C-alpha positions in Angstrom: 0.2 6.3 -21.1 -2.9 7.3 -19.1 -2.9 10.3 -16.8 -5.4 10.6 -14.0 -6.6 14.2 -14.2 -9.5 14.2 -11.7 -9.7 13.6 -8.0 -12.2 11.2 -6.3 -13.9 13.4 -3.7 -15.5 11.9 -0.6 -16.7 13.8 2.4 -16.0 11.7 5.5 -16.2 12.3 9.2 -13.1 11.1 11.0 -12.7 10.2 14.6 -9.7 9.6 16.8 -6.7 11.6 17.7 -6.5 13.5 14.4 -9.9 15.2 14.9 -13.2 15.3 13.0 -12.9 17.6 9.9 -14.1 16.8 6.4 -11.4 16.1 3.7 -10.9 15.6 0.0 -9.8 12.0 -0.6 -7.7 10.7 -3.5 -6.1 7.4 -4.1 -2.9 6.8 -6.1 -3.5 4.1 -8.7 -2.2 5.7 -11.9 1.3 6.2 -13.3 1.5 9.9 -13.2 4.1 12.0 -14.9 5.3 14.5 -14.1 5.7 13.3 -10.5 3.1 14.8 -8.1 4.1 14.9 -4.5 0.7 14.0 -3.0 0.8 13.7 -0.2 4.3 14.4 1.2 5.0 15.2 4.8 7.1 18.3 5.6 10.2 16.1 5.7 10.5 13.3 3.1 12.5 10.6 4.9 12.4 8.0 2.1 15.7 6.6 0.9 16.6 3.9 -1.6 16.6 0.2 -0.4 20.3 0.1 -1.1 20.9 3.1 1.2 18.7 1.6 3.8 20.7 -1.6 3.7 24.0 0.2 4.1 22.7 2.2 7.1 21.5 -1.0 8.7 24.5 -3.2 8.0 22.8 -5.6 5.6 24.6 -7.1 2.7 23.2 -7.1 -0.8 22.0 -10.7 -0.8 20.2 -10.4 2.5 18.5 -7.2 1.4 17.3 -8.8 -1.8 15.8 -11.8 0.1 14.2 -9.7 2.8 12.8 -6.8 0.7 12.3 -8.8 -2.4 8.9 -9.7 -0.9 7.8 -6.2 -1.9 7.4 -5.2 -5.5 5.5 -3.3 -8.2 2.1 -4.2 -9.7 1.6 -3.1 -13.3 -1.7 -3.2 -15.0 -1.3 -1.4 -18.3 -0.5 2.2 -17.4 -1.5 1.8 -13.7 1.3 1.2 -11.1 0.9 0.2 -7.5 2.8 -1.7 -4.8 2.1 -5.2 -3.4 3.9 -7.7 -1.3 4.3 -11.5 -0.9 2.3 -12.4 2.2 2.6 -15.8 4.0 3.6 -17.5 0.7 5.8 -16.8 -2.3 2.9 -16.9 -4.6 0.3 -14.8 -2.7 0.2 -11.0 -2.7 -1.7 -8.4 -0.8 -2.4 -4.9 -2.1 -5.1 -2.2 -2.3 -8.2 -3.3 -4.3 -8.0 -0.1 -6.5 -4.6 -1.3 -7.7 -6.2 -4.3 -9.4 -9.8 -3.0 -9.8 -10.4 0.3 -11.6 -13.6 2.3 -12.3 -14.4 -0.1 -15.2 -13.9 -3.3 -13.2 -10.9 -5.6 -12.9 -7.8 -4.5 -14.7 -6.3 -6.9 -17.3 -2.9 -8.4 -17.7 -1.6 -7.4 -14.3 1.9 -8.4 -13.3 4.0 -8.4 -10.1 7.8 -7.7 -10.2 9.8 -8.2 -7.0 12.0 -5.3 -5.9 14.7 -8.0 -5.6 14.7 -8.0 -9.4 13.7 -10.8 -11.7 11.1 -10.9 -14.4 7.5 -9.8 -13.9 5.1 -12.6 -13.0 1.5 -12.6 -14.1 -1.3 -12.3 -11.5 -4.1 -14.9 -11.9 -7.2 -12.7 -12.5 -9.5 -15.5 -11.4 -7.8 -15.6 -8.0 -8.4 -12.0 -6.9 -10.4 -11.6 -3.7 -11.2 -8.0 -2.8 -13.2 -6.1 -0.2 -15.0 -4.2 -3.0 -15.6 -4.4 -6.7 -15.8 -0.6 -6.8 -13.1 0.4 -4.3 -12.8 4.0 -5.6 -16.4 4.7 -4.5 -16.6 2.4 -1.5 -15.5 2.6 2.1 -11.7 2.9 2.5 -11.8 -0.1 4.8 -12.9 -2.3 1.9 -10.0 -1.2 -0.3 -8.0 -4.5 0.0 -7.2 -7.3 -2.3 -5.5 -10.7 -2.2 -4.3 -12.5 -5.3 -2.3 -15.5 -6.5 0.7 -15.3 -8.8 1.0 -17.7 -11.7 4.3 -18.9 -10.3 6.1 -18.3 -7.0 8.8 -15.7 -6.5 12.1 -17.3 -5.6 14.7 -16.0 -3.2 12.4 -13.7 -1.3 11.0 -14.1 2.2 7.2 -13.5 2.4 5.9 -11.2 5.1 4.0 -12.7 8.0 0.9 -11.1 9.6 1.0 -9.0 12.7 -1.3 -9.8 15.6 -4.8 -8.7 15.0 -6.1 -6.0 17.2 -2.7 -4.6 18.0 -1.7 -0.9 18.1 0.3 -0.2 14.9 2.7 2.4 16.5 6.0 2.6 14.8 6.0 1.1 11.3 8.2 0.6 8.2 6.9 1.4 4.8 8.6 0.2 1.6 6.8 1.3 -1.5 6.8 2.7 -5.0 6.3 6.4 -5.5 9.8 7.6 -4.4 10.1 10.6 -6.8 8.4 8.5 -9.5 5.8 5.8 -9.5 8.1 2.9 -10.3 11.0 3.9 -7.9 11.1 2.2 -4.5 11.6 4.0 -1.3 12.1 2.9 2.4 11.0 4.9 5.4 10.5 4.5 9.1 7.4 6.3 10.2 4.4 6.1 12.6 0.7 5.3 12.8 -0.8 8.3 14.5 -4.4 7.3 15.4 -7.4 5.2 14.5 -9.9 7.0 12.3 -12.6 4.4 11.9 -13.5 0.8 12.3 -15.7 -0.9 9.8 -18.6 -3.2 10.7 -16.5 -6.0 9.4 -13.7 -5.2 11.8 -11.1 -3.6 9.6 -9.5 -0.5 11.1 -8.4 2.7 9.3 -5.5 4.6 10.8 -3.6 7.8 9.9 0.1 7.6 9.2 2.8 10.2 8.8 4.6 8.2 6.1 5.3 9.8 2.8 3.4 8.5 -0.2 2.8 9.3 -3.9 1.5 7.7 -7.1 2.8 4.1 -7.1 2.6 3.7 -3.3 -0.9 2.3 -3.1 -1.1 -1.2 -1.6 2.2 -1.0 0.1 2.5 -2.8 3.5 3.1 -1.0 6.8 5.3 -3.6 8.6 6.9 -4.2 11.9 9.4 -7.1 12.3 8.8 -8.4 8.7 5.1 -8.7 9.6 2.3 -6.8 7.8 0.4 -4.4 10.1 -1.7 -2.8 7.4 -1.6 -1.5 3.8 -1.5 2.0 2.5 -4.7 3.0 0.5 -4.8 6.8 0.2 -4.6 10.3 1.7 -6.7 13.2 2.8 -5.6 16.8 2.5 -7.0 20.2 1.9 -3.8 21.0 -0.1 -2.4 17.8 -1.4 0.1 19.3 -3.8 2.1 21.0 -1.0 4.4 19.2 1.3 3.5 20.0 4.9 3.6 18.6 8.4 1.3 15.8 9.5 -2.0 17.3 10.8 -5.8 16.7 10.9 -6.0 18.2 7.4 -3.0 16.5 5.8 -2.2 12.9 6.3 -1.9 9.5 4.6 -3.9 6.5 5.8 -3.8 2.8 5.8 -6.1 -0.1 6.8 -5.4 -3.1 9.0 -5.2 -6.8 7.9 -8.2 -7.8 10.0 -11.7 -9.1 9.6 -12.5 -10.3 6.0 -9.1 -9.1 4.7 -7.3 -11.3 7.2 -9.5 -14.3 6.5 -8.9 -13.9 2.7 -5.2 -13.9 3.2 -5.3 -17.0 5.4 -7.7 -18.8 3.0 -5.4 -18.1 0.0 -2.3 -19.3 1.9 -4.1 -22.5 2.9 -4.9 -23.6 -0.6 
């Protein structure tokens, strides 16, 4: 089992409501044990999908169908999150979940949180914003891929309207105390940090995340607003309140990312 022992450091100037300091950036694409809470907000609101269903009055079958669109991607020792989007055989995730420092990962699978056997990801189908996402702009850290067979009994996510203000979002992702454990949380997008020349926006979020969370969708009304790709913090190992020096961030499904999803779904 591989352990990621070094951080990717990038100095970036951020704009928007969270200020303009420089940060250390890291992305969570490895299965890390022991669990490293990076980065956690001061209050960790994540609960299990089963507890979320009970709180919201959903029965077990409805929960499996609705949240079975989200699942874990495993590529050897690397673990991330992905979700069925528009179709039962199309997933969206972060590019660094499928593409490492040495290129595309091999033998990747997707397993629905609604249970069932892992399904192979077609490596020839992967469309990504970058072939070196860990050293490229965060707004290019997206990927779309096709499964070798569709996932049954799960409702794929739709796409939120392009250009909208993310606002309140729901995040369902791995990384809940360990990389392969799912957690559900209601949280908020707190400000746009940057917009790429291609039209993809990067925004800060106060959602909790950890190794295993990368690629998870931020949703509203079962529609994908964006995907979680990383964090910036001056002290990532310590849980603390959301601030200009401690936050997670996501990117919107717009520009080339949105076009890739629509093209994959149309095939």
